N, C-alpha and C positions, 0 to 999 in steps of 0.2 A: 805066264804072269796072270792071265785071266783065270786060269784054273785055281790058282792060290787065292785070288780075291773071291772067286765064286765059292770055294770051299770054306773060307773064313766067314763069308756071308751066311752060308747055310748052317754052319755050326752056331753062329750067333742067333739065327732064327730058332734053332733047337734049344739053345741055352736060355733065351729070354723067358719063355713061359715057365721053365723050371725055376729060374731065379725069382720070378714074380710069385710063384706058388710057395717057394721057400720063405720069402719075405713075409707073405701073408700068414703062413703058419707060425713064424716067429712072433709076429705081431699079436696073433690070437693067443699064443702061449704066454706072452708078456702081459696081456690084459688083466688077469687077476692080480698080479703084483702091482700094477699101476693103480687099480681101484683100491687095493688094500692100503696104499699110501695116503689115501684121503681119510677124512673123518668118518664117523659112524654112518652118517647120512650123505656122504659125498660132498659136504658143504665146504670143505677146505682142508688145508694141510693138517695132518695129525701132528702130535708133539714131536714124534721121531723125525718126521719129514722136515718140520720146522727147524729142529736142532741140526739136522744134516745140512740144511740150507744155510743156516747161520754159520756153521762150522766151515762150510765150503767158501761162502762169500766173504766172511770176515777172517778166514784163516785162523780160527781159534786154536789156541794151544790146548793140550789135555787138561792143564790146570784151569784154564778159562772155562772149558767145557764142564768141569765139575761144578763151577759156580753158576754157569748159565743154565744148566739142566734144571735145577730146582726152581729157578725163576720162571722158565718157560712152563714147567709143569704146574706151578701154582697159578700163574696168570691164565693159562689155558683152562684150568678148572674153574676159575672165577668167571671167565668169559662164557663158559658153558652154563654156569648157574644164571648169569645175567640173561643169556639167551632164553633159557627155560622160563625165567620170570617174565620176560618180555612176552613170550608166547601165551603164558597164563593170563597176563593182563589184557592182551589183545582178545582172547576168547571171552573174558568177562565183559570187556567193553562192547564186543559184538553182540553179546546176549542182552546187555542193557539197551543198546541201540535198537535192537529188534523189538524189544518190549515197548520202548518209547514210540517207535514208528507205528506199531500196531495200535497203540492207544490213540495216537494222533489220527490215524486212518479211521478208526472207529468213531472218533469224535467228529471227523469230517462227514462221515456217513450219516450220523445223527442230525447234524446241522443241515445237510442236504435234504434229508427226509422232510424237514419242516418247510422246504421250498418246493419240492417236486410234486407233480400231479400223480395220481394213482398209476397211470400208464408209465410215467417216467420212473416211478419207484420200482415198478416191476422190471423195467429195462436195467435199472441200476443194480437190482438184485442179481439179474443174469450176468451183468458185467463182473460183479464180485465173485460169482461162481466160476466164471471163466478164468478170472485172475487166480483164484485159489487152485483150480485144476492145473493151470500153467505152472504155478509155483511148485505144486506137488510133483509134477512131472520133472521139473528142473532138479528138484532135490533127489528124486529117485535116480536120475541119470547123472548126477554129480556135476551138473552144469552150474557155473557160478556167474557167467556173464552172458553175452549174446551167444545164440546158437551158431555153431560153425556154419559159415557160408551165408548167414543172414545179415542184412544191413540193419534190421530192426530187431529189438527183442521185446518180449511181452506178448500178451494174448492178441493184441491187434496185429502183430506181425504174421500171424497165421491166416489172416483174412485176405 
């Protein structure tokens, strides 16, 4: 009896790594088809995936599918247009915002120069140079927010 249990235990130990390897291989092989089922940028279901989902969940008849398909295609195209327009507007607004912020910052500098002593003006000029160098580094490195691992962002964070 113990020999049978021992033999089955040993065969299971041999079988398990092979089963895990086979499952992993199947998962890797299926990955391209999974990613193809998503939109062009992976942002959501494609039209075909949506149609399949609707057909499955709603148990649509072939006649219904003929009517549903153009609706999904048309609305999907409109949603993509809307999304593209939204991104365009956001880029434009971001550009306008940056211009306005720069103008405000420049105006603040002019007003501060009327108040500061010559030594303070020199220190303020250095601060502006540090900020510009920090901004340039962020843009080159593709950083948008705080640097990874830092609690603060900005030129003062490096001190």
